[in-house]
KOLMI-233492 format. One line per field, with one value per atom (N, C-alpha, C): residue number from 1; residue in three letters; z negated, x negated, y negated. Coordinates in Angstrom, 1 decimal. Atoms other than C-alpha are relative to their C-alpha. Layout:
<nodes>
pos c(NUM;...) .
code c(ALA;...) .
zz c(Z;...) .
xx c(X;...) .
yy c(Y;...) .
</nodes>
This chain:
<nodes>
pos c(1;1;1;2;2;2;3;3;3;4;4;4;5;5;5;6;6;6;7;7;7;8;8;8;9;9;9;10;10;10;11;11;11;12;12;12;13;13;13;14;14;14;15;15;15;16;16;16;17;17;17;18;18;18;19;19;19;20;20;20;21;21;21;22;22;22;23;23;23;24;24;24;25;25;25;26;26;26;27;27;27;28;28;28;29;29;29;30;30;30;31;31;31;32;32;32;33;33;33;34;34;34;35;35;35;36;36;36;37;37;37;38;38;38;39;39;39;40;40;40;41;41;41;42;42;42;43;43;43;44;44;44;45;45;45;46;46;46;47;47;47;48;48;48;49;49;49;50;50;50;51;51;51;52;52;52;53;53;53;54;54;54;55;55;55;56;56;56;57;57;57;58;58;58;59;59;59;60;60;60;61;61;61;62;62;62;63;63;63;64;64;64;65;65;65;66;66;66;67;67;67;68;68;68;69;69;69;70;70;70) .
code c(MET;MET;MET;TRP;TRP;TRP;ILE;ILE;ILE;GLU;GLU;GLU;LYS;LYS;LYS;PHE;PHE;PHE;LYS;LYS;LYS;ASN;ASN;ASN;LYS;LYS;LYS;ASN;ASN;ASN;ASN;ASN;ASN;GLU;GLU;GLU;THR;THR;THR;LYS;LYS;LYS;TYR;TYR;TYR;ARG;ARG;ARG;TYR;TYR;TYR;TYR;TYR;TYR;GLU;GLU;GLU;LYS;LYS;LYS;TYR;TYR;TYR;LYS;LYS;LYS;ASP;ASP;ASP;PRO;PRO;PRO;TYR;TYR;TYR;THR;THR;THR;ASP;ASP;ASP;LYS;LYS;LYS;TRP;TRP;TRP;LYS;LYS;LYS;ARG;ARG;ARG;VAL;VAL;VAL;SER;SER;SER;VAL;VAL;VAL;VAL;VAL;VAL;LEU;LEU;LEU;ASN;ASN;ASN;LYS;LYS;LYS;ASN;ASN;ASN;THR;THR;THR;LYS;LYS;LYS;GLN;GLN;GLN;SER;SER;SER;GLN;GLN;GLN;LYS;LYS;LYS;GLU;GLU;GLU;ALA;ALA;ALA;MET;MET;MET;PHE;PHE;PHE;ARG;ARG;ARG;LEU;LEU;LEU;GLU;GLU;GLU;GLU;GLU;GLU;LYS;LYS;LYS;ILE;ILE;ILE;LYS;LYS;LYS;GLU;GLU;GLU;LYS;LYS;LYS;LEU;LEU;LEU;ASN;ASN;ASN;ASN;ASN;ASN;LYS;LYS;LYS;SER;SER;SER;SER;SER;SER;SER;SER;SER;GLU;GLU;GLU;LEU;LEU;LEU;LYS;LYS;LYS;ASN;ASN;ASN;PHE;PHE;PHE) .
zz c(-0.7;-116.9;-0.8;0.8;-118.1;0.9;-0.7;-116.9;-0.4;0.2;-116.5;0.6;-0.5;-116.0;0.5;-0.6;-113.7;0.9;-0.9;-111.5;1.3;-1.2;-107.9;0.5;-0.5;-105.7;0.1;-0.1;-105.5;-1.4;1.4;-109.4;-0.3;0.4;-109.4;-1.0;1.0;-112.2;0.7;-0.6;-111.0;-1.0;0.9;-112.7;0.9;-0.6;-111.7;-0.9;0.8;-112.7;0.4;-0.3;-113.0;-0.5;0.4;-113.2;0.2;-0.3;-113.6;0.2;-0.2;-112.3;0.2;-0.2;-112.1;1.4;-1.3;-108.6;-0.2;0.1;-108.5;0.9;-0.9;-105.7;-0.6;0.6;-107.5;-1.4;1.4;-111.1;-0.7;0.5;-111.5;-0.2;0.2;-112.9;1.0;-0.8;-110.4;-0.4;0.5;-110.6;1.2;-1.0;-108.4;-0.6;0.5;-108.7;1.0;-1.0;-107.2;-0.8;0.6;-107.7;0.3;-0.1;-108.4;-0.6;0.4;-109.2;-1.5;1.3;-112.5;-0.9;1.0;-115.7;-0.6;0.7;-116.2;0.0;-0.1;-116.7;1.3;-1.3;-113.2;0.8;-0.6;-112.0;-0.4;0.5;-114.2;0.6;-0.6;-112.7;1.4;-1.4;-109.2;0.1;0.1;-110.1;-0.2;0.2;-111.4;1.2;-1.2;-108.3;1.1;-0.9;-106.1;-0.2;0.4;-108.1;0.2;-0.2;-108.0;1.5;-1.3;-104.3;0.5;-0.4;-103.9;-0.4;0.5;-106.0;0.9;-0.8;-104.0;1.3;-1.3;-100.7;-0.1;0.1;-101.9;-0.2;0.3;-103.1;1.2;-1.1;-99.9;1.3;-1.1;-97.5;0.0;0.1;-98.3;1.2;-1.2;-95.2;-0.4;0.4;-95.2;-0.4;0.3;-95.2;-1.4;1.3;-98.5;-1.1;1.0;-100.3;-0.5;0.7;-102.8;0.5;-0.5;-101.5;-1.1;1.1;-103.8;0.6) .
xx c(-0.7;-194.5;1.0;-1.0;-191.3;0.7;-0.5;-189.6;1.5;-1.4;-185.9;0.3;-0.3;-184.7;1.4;-1.3;-181.7;0.2;-0.3;-180.0;0.5;-0.3;-179.7;1.3;-1.2;-176.6;0.0;0.0;-177.7;-0.2;0.1;-177.9;-1.4;1.4;-181.6;-0.6;0.5;-183.5;-1.3;1.1;-185.8;-0.4;0.5;-187.8;-0.4;0.2;-187.8;-1.0;1.1;-191.0;0.2;-0.1;-190.6;-1.2;1.0;-193.1;0.6;-0.3;-192.4;-1.3;1.1;-194.5;0.7;-0.5;-194.2;-0.4;0.3;-193.9;-0.6;0.5;-196.3;0.6;-0.6;-194.4;1.3;-1.2;-191.0;0.0;0.1;-192.1;1.1;-1.0;-189.6;-0.5;0.4;-189.9;0.6;-0.6;-189.4;-0.3;0.2;-189.3;-0.1;0.2;-190.5;0.1;-0.1;-189.9;-0.3;0.4;-190.9;0.8;-0.6;-189.2;-0.9;0.8;-191.0;0.7;-0.8;-190.0;-0.3;0.4;-191.9;-0.4;0.4;-192.9;-1.2;1.2;-196.4;-1.0;1.0;-199.6;-0.5;0.4;-200.6;1.1;-1.1;-197.2;0.0;0.1;-197.6;-1.1;1.1;-200.9;0.3;-0.4;-199.6;1.0;-0.9;-196.7;-0.6;0.8;-199.0;-0.6;0.7;-201.0;1.0;-1.0;-197.9;0.6;-0.6;-196.4;-0.9;1.0;-199.6;-0.1;0.0;-199.7;1.2;-1.3;-196.1;-0.1;0.1;-196.8;-1.0;1.0;-199.9;0.6;-0.6;-198.0;1.0;-1.0;-195.1;-0.7;0.6;-197.4;-0.9;0.8;-199.6;0.8;-0.9;-196.6;0.9;-0.8;-195.2;-0.2;0.0;-194.3;0.3;-0.1;-194.2;1.5;-1.4;-190.3;0.3;-0.3;-190.4;-0.6;0.6;-192.6;0.9;-0.8;-191.1;-0.4;0.2;-190.6;0.3;0.0;-191.2;0.6) .
yy c(-0.9;-117.9;0.7;-0.8;-116.1;0.9;-1.1;-113.0;0.2;-0.3;-112.1;1.3;-1.3;-108.6;-0.1;0.0;-108.1;1.2;-1.0;-105.6;-0.5;0.4;-106.0;0.7;-0.6;-105.1;1.5;-1.4;-101.5;0.6;-0.3;-101.4;0.5;-0.2;-101.1;-1.1;1.1;-102.9;-0.6;0.8;-105.7;-1.0;1.1;-108.4;-1.2;1.2;-112.1;-0.7;0.7;-114.0;-1.5;1.4;-117.8;-0.7;0.9;-120.6;-1.5;1.3;-124.3;-0.9;0.9;-127.2;-1.4;1.3;-130.9;-0.5;0.6;-132.4;-1.4;1.3;-135.3;-1.2;1.1;-137.1;-0.4;0.4;-137.1;-0.2;0.0;-136.7;0.9;-0.9;-134.0;1.4;-1.4;-130.5;0.9;-0.9;-127.7;1.4;-1.3;-124.0;0.9;-1.0;-121.2;1.4;-1.4;-117.4;1.0;-1.1;-114.1;1.2;-1.2;-110.7;1.2;-1.2;-107.5;1.2;-1.1;-104.0;0.5;-0.4;-103.5;-1.1;1.0;-105.3;0.6;-0.4;-104.1;-1.1;1.0;-106.0;-0.2;0.2;-105.4;-0.8;0.8;-106.7;-1.4;1.4;-109.8;-0.8;0.7;-110.6;-0.2;0.2;-110.1;-1.2;1.1;-112.4;-1.4;1.3;-115.1;-0.5;0.4;-115.0;-0.6;0.4;-115.2;-1.3;1.2;-118.0;-1.1;1.1;-120.1;-0.3;0.2;-119.6;-0.7;0.8;-120.8;-1.3;1.3;-123.8;-0.8;0.7;-124.7;-0.3;0.2;-124.3;-1.0;1.0;-126.5;-1.4;1.4;-129.3;-0.4;0.4;-129.2;-0.3;0.1;-129.1;-1.1;1.1;-132.4;-0.9;1.0;-134.5;-1.3;1.3;-138.2;-0.4;0.2;-138.1;0.5;-0.6;-136.1;-0.8;0.8;-138.5;-1.1;0.9;-140.8;-1.5;1.4;-144.4;-0.9;1.0;-147.3;-1.3) .
</nodes>
């Protein structure tokens, strides 16, 4: 997981947390992200939890049309 600090359109500081994972269907690396207001240990744990949930959701919701054809 890595973090990027940025300012939103209201000039407020936010933190975007990223995680990469390899899609087993396409064999490509993909990236997911979440945005939180703080960069504390508690926020980092929350971001890790949310990122893992997003990855699980993306891997479990593959329909047959999205699967790689051989």
